[in-house]
C-alpha positions, 0 to 999 in steps of 0.5 A: 435506623434504615427505613424503606417507605413505600407510598401507593397511588392514593397517597400520591394522587395529587401535587398536594398529597405528594407535598404531604409525603415529603413532609412525612419523609422529611419528619422521618429523616429529622428523627435520625433515620436514613429513609429510602422511598419507593413510590407508585404512579399518581392515581389514574396515571396508569389508566391514562397511559394505558388509554394513550396506547390503546388509541394507537392499538388494541393489542400493543406489544408488551415491551413497549407497554413496559416502557410506557407504563414505567414512566408514571412512577418516574414522574412521581419519583422525580416530583417527590425528590424535587419537593424534598430538595425544596425542603432543604434535603439531599434527595435523589430520584432513581429508576428501577434501573439505577436502583439495580433491580434485575428482573427476569424476561417477562414483560408486564409481569416480571419477577425480581431476580436480584438487586445490586444495592451498591448505587443505593448504599452509596447514596445513603452513605452521603446522607442523601434520601433515595426516592425510587420509581417502583413497579419497575426494573431491567432484564439481563438485556437491559429492557425496561420490565414491569412487575405487574399487580402490586409491583411497587410493594414488591420493589419496596420489600426487595429493596428493603431486604437488599438493603437489610433495612430495619423496617418497611412501611407500606403507606395506603388509605387504610390505616393497618390490617383489620380483624375483617372488612370494617365496611361489613362488620363495624366492630372490626379492630385493627391488629397490632401484629400479625404473622407472615403465614397469617397475612399470606392466608388473608392476602390470598383469601380476599383481603386487599390491603397487601398482595401475597407476593410481597408478603411472601418476599417479606417472609423470604427476606425476613423483612419487618413489614408495617402497613399504615395510612399515609393520611394520618400518624396512627400506628399501623400493623406489623407484619413479622415472624410468628416468634415475634408475637408474644401470644398469638390469638386463636383467630386473627381474621375473617377474610371474604373472597367474592371473586369466585366461581365454581365449576361442577363436573358431573359423570367424569369418566372413570379411568386413572389419570383423568383428574391429572389430564384436566387439572394440568390442561387448567394449569397450561391455560393458566386457570388458578384452581382453588378449592377441589372436591371429588366423589364417586357417583353410584354408576362408577363415574366421578363427580368433580367440584372446584373453584377459580377466580371469576376472571379465569372462568372462561379459559376454565370453561374452554378446557372443560368444553374439550373433555365434554367433546371428547365424552370424557366428562358427561355434563357440567355447570357453573356458578358465579353467585358464590363466595368464599369466607374463611377463618385464619389464625396460627392459634388454630395449630394448638387448639381443637374445635376451631372448625366446629364453631365455624360450622356451627355458626353457619347453621345457626344462621341457616347458611349451607356450606357448599364446599370446605378446605382447611389447612393448619391456620385456616378454614375456608367455606364456599357458600352462597354469595347472598349470605356473604356478610351475614356470615362475616359478622356471624364468624367475627361474633363467634370468635369475639374479634371485637374484644 
């Protein structure tokens, strides 16, 4: 088998942990597998490099930051390769450039456009273990770029797709995907398998194990993805096509997103195109709008409520204020003391009453639902933040996810 293994910052946090990773990679090779390793920077290294830059400038240029921050992953790749060589393996470290990762021109948040796997394929044929510095590539001009948040996961999935690897393993400090956050509900169970669609919903709804960009790419490239811990040998969770899961459960998980703010627009002027104007300006300001509710007021005006990530709230306020100033909106209000709790499962497609059970659970726990959004495989509810953990435990119990 050809296996791509990715190790995050906590897994390579110090020299002892890098040795632990080397031991794990060595064991995988001794089982008869070809291995390509993708690594993140050591824990705290990226923040340290950012601090160095800010010593000289509060607003350093994006190209220079990409050149600087990409160094963290290169250090880890070199150290792991040295450790593997010392163990008797033929290992070679590669930058994103050498691995053939070509991105677009957007510094600090580049997107992978293609991978030329020729150099990696040649090394694999020679029996070498390849250790790739994650989170980075080069654009068409040859400038170093970085991939933004979750970039090393993205590197690993893209490389697995380009090499047509049998498996891509993402090693973190958690042992897999759970039915919900075990810190909230101790009865949460680790899932053996989950579909790409369910994982995308969970990732976008607040689950922190994987970034949805990585899951999207895995789905697109048909990469079997496993997330597991680097600190034990226990099995992880396989993320794969829905048809590879024999019996899809009714509900796979409960997600909680505390990073939400609600914006209420009252007395929105009743004219064609007003909603389009508002949300186009929000999009231009790169505000990520999530749930939207619109209803008519008695005086003919419209009320619109929507949610955004807390980090986008100020930009959203700036857009809304411009409409208030122009008299297009009578009043506005903001609430950061909310959260979004979601029920996710592909089994919803073929079963009725899933949403009704969620609403009944909220009612039984005296939790008022402020907003609702649904899709084929999810039901999301905005509630007051103070009820977040009560809601998660109640829903987990309702769908018997501990069984």
